[in-house]
A tleap script that builds the chain and sets N, CA, C and O, in Angstrom:
source leaprc.protein.ff14SB
mol = sequence {
  NMET ASP LYS LYS THR LYS LEU ALA LEU GLY
  ALA GLY ALA ALA VAL GLY VAL VAL THR LEU
  ALA VAL PRO VAL SER THR VAL PHE VAL THR
  LEU LEU LEU GLY MET LEU LEU ILE PRO PRO
  VAL VAL GLY ALA GLY TYR VAL LEU VAL TYR
  GLY ALA SER VAL ILE SER ARG GLU ILE SER
  GLU LYS GLU LYS ASP VAL MET VAL VAL ARG
  CALA
}
set mol.1.N position { -17.950 -7.204 -36.461 }
set mol.1.CA position { -18.029 -5.862 -35.946 }
set mol.1.C position { -16.734 -5.113 -36.251 }
set mol.1.O position { -15.637 -5.671 -36.227 }
set mol.2.N position { -16.913 -3.835 -36.535 }
set mol.2.CA position { -15.719 -3.042 -36.796 }
set mol.2.C position { -15.137 -2.506 -35.479 }
set mol.2.O position { -15.696 -2.717 -34.403 }
set mol.3.N position { -14.030 -1.826 -35.593 }
set mol.3.CA position { -13.293 -1.387 -34.420 }
set mol.3.C position { -14.077 -0.364 -33.593 }
set mol.3.O position { -14.036 -0.402 -32.363 }
set mol.4.N position { -14.793 0.555 -34.263 }
set mol.4.CA position { -15.550 1.581 -33.548 }
set mol.4.C position { -16.676 0.973 -32.726 }
set mol.4.O position { -16.933 1.410 -31.604 }
set mol.5.N position { -17.341 -0.018 -33.269 }
set mol.5.CA position { -18.438 -0.662 -32.552 }
set mol.5.C position { -17.923 -1.395 -31.321 }
set mol.5.O position { -18.530 -1.318 -30.252 }
set mol.6.N position { -16.809 -2.104 -31.465 }
set mol.6.CA position { -16.229 -2.800 -30.323 }
set mol.6.C position { -15.802 -1.813 -29.237 }
set mol.6.O position { -15.995 -2.063 -28.047 }
set mol.7.N position { -15.226 -0.700 -29.658 }
set mol.7.CA position { -14.800 0.314 -28.708 }
set mol.7.C position { -16.008 0.914 -27.984 }
set mol.7.O position { -15.954 1.132 -26.774 }
set mol.8.N position { -17.084 1.179 -28.705 }
set mol.8.CA position { -18.289 1.731 -28.098 }
set mol.8.C position { -18.910 0.741 -27.123 }
set mol.8.O position { -19.353 1.139 -26.046 }
set mol.9.N position { -18.952 -0.525 -27.472 }
set mol.9.CA position { -19.497 -1.537 -26.575 }
set mol.9.C position { -18.630 -1.691 -25.329 }
set mol.9.O position { -19.149 -1.829 -24.221 }
set mol.10.N position { -17.336 -1.668 -25.507 }
set mol.10.CA position { -16.428 -1.761 -24.364 }
set mol.10.C position { -16.568 -0.564 -23.434 }
set mol.10.O position { -16.582 -0.725 -22.214 }
set mol.11.N position { -16.670 0.635 -24.001 }
set mol.11.CA position { -16.844 1.836 -23.191 }
set mol.11.C position { -18.185 1.794 -22.473 }
set mol.11.O position { -18.270 2.159 -21.300 }
set mol.12.N position { -19.224 1.357 -23.157 }
set mol.12.CA position { -20.538 1.235 -22.528 }
set mol.12.C position { -20.530 0.238 -21.383 }
set mol.12.O position { -21.141 0.479 -20.342 }
set mol.13.N position { -19.845 -0.876 -21.568 }
set mol.13.CA position { -19.751 -1.878 -20.510 }
set mol.13.C position { -18.973 -1.321 -19.316 }
set mol.13.O position { -19.350 -1.551 -18.166 }
set mol.14.N position { -17.903 -0.601 -19.582 }
set mol.14.CA position { -17.120 -0.011 -18.498 }
set mol.14.C position { -17.953 1.005 -17.719 }
set mol.14.O position { -17.922 1.025 -16.489 }
set mol.15.N position { -18.690 1.842 -18.430 }
set mol.15.CA position { -19.556 2.827 -17.770 }
set mol.15.C position { -20.635 2.113 -16.962 }
set mol.15.O position { -20.971 2.543 -15.859 }
set mol.16.N position { -21.177 1.029 -17.504 }
set mol.16.CA position { -22.193 0.263 -16.781 }
set mol.16.C position { -21.659 -0.331 -15.499 }
set mol.16.O position { -22.332 -0.281 -14.469 }
set mol.17.N position { -20.461 -0.893 -15.539 }
set mol.17.CA position { -19.858 -1.480 -14.344 }
set mol.17.C position { -19.590 -0.398 -13.303 }
set mol.17.O position { -19.866 -0.588 -12.118 }
set mol.18.N position { -19.053 0.733 -13.744 }
set mol.18.CA position { -18.776 1.835 -12.819 }
set mol.18.C position { -20.084 2.359 -12.229 }
set mol.18.O position { -20.143 2.675 -11.041 }
set mol.19.N position { -21.122 2.453 -13.042 }
set mol.19.CA position { -22.422 2.932 -12.569 }
set mol.19.C position { -22.987 2.009 -11.491 }
set mol.19.O position { -23.575 2.481 -10.517 }
set mol.20.N position { -22.816 0.723 -11.656 }
set mol.20.CA position { -23.314 -0.211 -10.659 }
set mol.20.C position { -22.452 -0.228 -9.400 }
set mol.20.O position { -22.956 -0.523 -8.317 }
set mol.21.N position { -21.179 0.079 -9.521 }
set mol.21.CA position { -20.267 -0.031 -8.395 }
set mol.21.C position { -20.191 1.238 -7.549 }
set mol.21.O position { -19.863 1.166 -6.365 }
set mol.22.N position { -20.490 2.403 -8.138 }
set mol.22.CA position { -20.328 3.675 -7.439 }
set mol.22.C position { -21.710 4.242 -7.115 }
set mol.22.O position { -22.567 4.306 -7.996 }
set mol.23.N position { -21.939 4.652 -5.875 }
set mol.23.CA position { -23.227 5.235 -5.522 }
set mol.23.C position { -23.480 6.568 -6.234 }
set mol.23.O position { -22.545 7.296 -6.566 }
set mol.24.N position { -24.748 6.867 -6.458 }
set mol.24.CA position { -25.132 8.084 -7.176 }
set mol.24.C position { -24.694 9.318 -6.389 }
set mol.24.O position { -24.267 10.308 -6.984 }
set mol.25.N position { -24.795 9.272 -5.078 }
set mol.25.CA position { -24.407 10.435 -4.281 }
set mol.25.C position { -22.917 10.747 -4.430 }
set mol.25.O position { -22.523 11.914 -4.429 }
set mol.26.N position { -22.102 9.724 -4.557 }
set mol.26.CA position { -20.661 9.932 -4.748 }
set mol.26.C position { -20.388 10.604 -6.084 }
set mol.26.O position { -19.567 11.517 -6.172 }
set mol.27.N position { -21.072 10.155 -7.112 }
set mol.27.CA position { -20.913 10.767 -8.437 }
set mol.27.C position { -21.366 12.218 -8.390 }
set mol.27.O position { -20.704 13.092 -8.950 }
set mol.28.N position { -22.488 12.483 -7.728 }
set mol.28.CA position { -23.008 13.847 -7.643 }
set mol.28.C position { -22.031 14.758 -6.918 }
set mol.28.O position { -21.740 15.856 -7.394 }
set mol.29.N position { -21.523 14.320 -5.781 }
set mol.29.CA position { -20.586 15.135 -5.002 }
set mol.29.C position { -19.293 15.355 -5.788 }
set mol.29.O position { -18.730 16.449 -5.755 }
set mol.30.N position { -18.825 14.343 -6.483 }
set mol.30.CA position { -17.607 14.482 -7.288 }
set mol.30.C position { -17.794 15.503 -8.406 }
set mol.30.O position { -16.931 16.352 -8.627 }
set mol.31.N position { -18.912 15.421 -9.105 }
set mol.31.CA position { -19.185 16.391 -10.169 }
set mol.31.C position { -19.347 17.796 -9.613 }
set mol.31.O position { -18.862 18.758 -10.209 }
set mol.32.N position { -20.025 17.923 -8.474 }
set mol.32.CA position { -20.218 19.227 -7.856 }
set mol.32.C position { -18.886 19.846 -7.441 }
set mol.32.O position { -18.634 21.021 -7.708 }
set mol.33.N position { -18.036 19.056 -6.789 }
set mol.33.CA position { -16.718 19.559 -6.406 }
set mol.33.C position { -15.865 19.917 -7.626 }
set mol.33.O position { -15.127 20.902 -7.612 }
set mol.34.N position { -15.977 19.110 -8.669 }
set mol.34.CA position { -15.245 19.420 -9.894 }
set mol.34.C position { -15.673 20.738 -10.497 }
set mol.34.O position { -14.838 21.529 -10.937 }
set mol.35.N position { -17.000 20.980 -10.519 }
set mol.35.CA position { -17.498 22.240 -11.083 }
set mol.35.C position { -17.125 23.432 -10.208 }
set mol.35.O position { -16.952 24.540 -10.717 }
set mol.36.N position { -16.999 23.221 -8.902 }
set mol.36.CA position { -16.660 24.320 -8.005 }
set mol.36.C position { -15.165 24.604 -7.953 }
set mol.36.O position { -14.772 25.756 -7.766 }
set mol.37.N position { -14.323 23.590 -8.112 }
set mol.37.CA position { -12.889 23.769 -7.903 }
set mol.37.C position { -12.069 23.923 -9.179 }
set mol.37.O position { -11.080 24.656 -9.189 }
set mol.38.N position { -12.460 23.251 -10.244 }
set mol.38.CA position { -11.635 23.265 -11.457 }
set mol.38.C position { -11.588 24.640 -12.123 }
set mol.38.O position { -10.492 25.082 -12.467 }
set mol.39.N position { -12.712 25.352 -12.331 }
set mol.39.CA position { -12.611 26.666 -12.989 }
set mol.39.C position { -11.726 27.675 -12.257 }
set mol.39.O position { -10.949 28.365 -12.916 }
set mol.40.N position { -11.802 27.800 -10.918 }
set mol.40.CA position { -10.879 28.742 -10.268 }
set mol.40.C position { -9.406 28.351 -10.412 }
set mol.40.O position { -8.548 29.223 -10.555 }
set mol.41.N position { -9.111 27.072 -10.375 }
set mol.41.CA position { -7.722 26.623 -10.526 }
set mol.41.C position { -7.223 26.936 -11.935 }
set mol.41.O position { -6.094 27.396 -12.107 }
set mol.42.N position { -8.057 26.687 -12.937 }
set mol.42.CA position { -7.668 26.997 -14.323 }
set mol.42.C position { -7.497 28.505 -14.492 }
set mol.42.O position { -6.547 28.956 -15.132 }
set mol.43.N position { -8.413 29.284 -13.919 }
set mol.43.CA position { -8.309 30.744 -14.004 }
set mol.43.C position { -7.054 31.266 -13.332 }
set mol.43.O position { -6.373 32.134 -13.877 }
set mol.44.N position { -6.742 30.743 -12.151 }
set mol.44.CA position { -5.533 31.179 -11.451 }
set mol.44.C position { -4.280 30.811 -12.250 }
set mol.44.O position { -3.335 31.596 -12.319 }
set mol.45.N position { -4.272 29.635 -12.845 }
set mol.45.CA position { -3.131 29.245 -13.680 }
set mol.45.C position { -2.969 30.161 -14.877 }
set mol.45.O position { -1.853 30.542 -15.232 }
set mol.46.N position { -4.101 30.519 -15.505 }
set mol.46.CA position { -4.044 31.423 -16.656 }
set mol.46.C position { -3.504 32.784 -16.236 }
set mol.46.O position { -2.650 33.354 -16.915 }
set mol.47.N position { -4.001 33.303 -15.116 }
set mol.47.CA position { -3.540 34.608 -14.643 }
set mol.47.C position { -2.051 34.577 -14.325 }
set mol.47.O position { -1.333 35.521 -14.654 }
set mol.48.N position { -1.577 33.511 -13.690 }
set mol.48.CA position { -0.156 33.410 -13.371 }
set mol.48.C position { 0.709 33.360 -14.624 }
set mol.48.O position { 1.739 34.031 -14.702 }
set mol.49.N position { 0.291 32.567 -15.599 }
set mol.49.CA position { 1.082 32.448 -16.834 }
set mol.49.C position { 1.062 33.760 -17.611 }
set mol.49.O position { 2.103 34.235 -18.064 }
set mol.50.N position { -0.138 34.350 -17.764 }
set mol.50.CA position { -0.249 35.604 -18.506 }
set mol.50.C position { 0.491 36.721 -17.778 }
set mol.50.O position { 1.189 37.516 -18.407 }
set mol.51.N position { 0.341 36.786 -16.456 }
set mol.51.CA position { 1.023 37.826 -15.687 }
set mol.51.C position { 2.529 37.692 -15.753 }
set mol.51.O position { 3.243 38.689 -15.861 }
set mol.52.N position { 3.013 36.466 -15.688 }
set mol.52.CA position { 4.462 36.248 -15.783 }
set mol.52.C position { 4.990 36.690 -17.139 }
set mol.52.O position { 6.077 37.262 -17.226 }
set mol.53.N position { 4.230 36.429 -18.199 }
set mol.53.CA position { 4.700 36.840 -19.529 }
set mol.53.C position { 4.693 38.360 -19.660 }
set mol.53.O position { 5.598 38.925 -20.274 }
set mol.54.N position { 3.692 39.030 -19.094 }
set mol.54.CA position { 3.645 40.493 -19.159 }
set mol.54.C position { 4.797 41.097 -18.361 }
set mol.54.O position { 5.463 42.022 -18.824 }
set mol.55.N position { 5.024 40.572 -17.172 }
set mol.55.CA position { 6.103 41.108 -16.330 }
set mol.55.C position { 7.465 40.866 -16.981 }
set mol.55.O position { 8.316 41.755 -16.974 }
set mol.56.N position { 7.680 39.680 -17.539 }
set mol.56.CA position { 8.975 39.419 -18.176 }
set mol.56.C position { 9.163 40.270 -19.427 }
set mol.56.O position { 10.280 40.683 -19.741 }
set mol.57.N position { 8.069 40.531 -20.139 }
set mol.57.CA position { 8.164 41.400 -21.322 }
set mol.57.C position { 8.510 42.826 -20.891 }
set mol.57.O position { 9.325 43.486 -21.535 }
set mol.58.N position { 7.902 43.300 -19.816 }
set mol.58.CA position { 8.193 44.645 -19.329 }
set mol.58.C position { 9.628 44.753 -18.823 }
set mol.58.O position { 10.276 45.782 -19.016 }
set mol.59.N position { 10.116 43.724 -18.193 }
set mol.59.CA position { 11.484 43.759 -17.661 }
set mol.59.C position { 12.503 43.764 -18.797 }
set mol.59.O position { 13.542 44.416 -18.695 }
set mol.60.N position { 12.211 43.041 -19.879 }
set mol.60.CA position { 13.187 42.903 -20.953 }
set mol.60.C position { 13.158 44.048 -21.963 }
set mol.60.O position { 13.960 44.050 -22.897 }
set mol.61.N position { 12.262 45.019 -21.806 }
set mol.61.CA position { 12.228 46.147 -22.746 }
set mol.61.C position { 13.493 46.988 -22.598 }
set mol.61.O position { 14.085 47.069 -21.522 }
set mol.62.N position { 13.888 47.610 -23.705 }
set mol.62.CA position { 15.096 48.431 -23.698 }
set mol.62.C position { 14.912 49.676 -22.842 }
set mol.62.O position { 15.775 50.006 -22.029 }
set mol.63.N position { 13.789 50.367 -23.023 }
set mol.63.CA position { 13.524 51.563 -22.235 }
set mol.63.C position { 12.989 51.131 -20.880 }
set mol.63.O position { 12.021 50.376 -20.789 }
set mol.64.N position { 13.619 51.611 -19.856 }
set mol.64.CA position { 13.201 51.220 -18.506 }
set mol.64.C position { 12.242 52.278 -17.967 }
set mol.64.O position { 12.652 53.191 -17.250 }
set mol.65.N position { 10.983 52.148 -18.311 }
set mol.65.CA position { 9.960 53.022 -17.760 }
set mol.65.C position { 9.574 52.510 -16.382 }
set mol.65.O position { 9.889 51.382 -16.003 }
set mol.66.N position { 8.890 53.362 -15.653 }
set mol.66.CA position { 8.430 52.969 -14.330 }
set mol.66.C position { 7.211 52.078 -14.511 }
set mol.66.O position { 6.271 52.423 -15.227 }
set mol.67.N position { 7.243 50.930 -13.851 }
set mol.67.CA position { 6.116 49.988 -13.919 }
set mol.67.C position { 5.535 49.859 -12.514 }
set mol.67.O position { 6.241 49.533 -11.560 }
set mol.68.N position { 4.254 50.117 -12.409 }
set mol.68.CA position { 3.581 50.028 -11.122 }
set mol.68.C position { 2.742 48.765 -11.130 }
set mol.68.O position { 1.898 48.580 -12.007 }
set mol.69.N position { 2.971 47.891 -10.151 }
set mol.69.CA position { 2.200 46.670 -10.013 }
set mol.69.C position { 1.303 46.834 -8.800 }
set mol.69.O position { 1.771 47.007 -7.674 }
set mol.70.N position { -0.003 46.776 -9.056 }
set mol.70.CA position { -0.962 46.920 -7.951 }
set mol.70.C position { -1.613 45.568 -7.683 }
set mol.70.O position { -1.817 44.766 -8.594 }
set mol.71.N position { -1.923 45.341 -6.451 }
set mol.71.CA position { -2.599 44.101 -6.086 }
set mol.71.C position { -4.080 44.345 -5.891 }
set mol.71.O position { -4.822 43.415 -5.578 }
savepdb mol mol.pdb
quit
């Protein structure tokens, strides 16, 4: 057997063991919570990073125009 086949068999065996050891309801709740919580956290991180770059760019400009930040 080549390396890819061994890796696929090992991954399949690991998934099989986890499937037998973890109840279906736990997997369902974990996936549901992941779908509900991960996108807002990623979105908030993106907004913070993008907003910080915009604010720092505005602060570092030579001409000091009035900048209004609204919430």
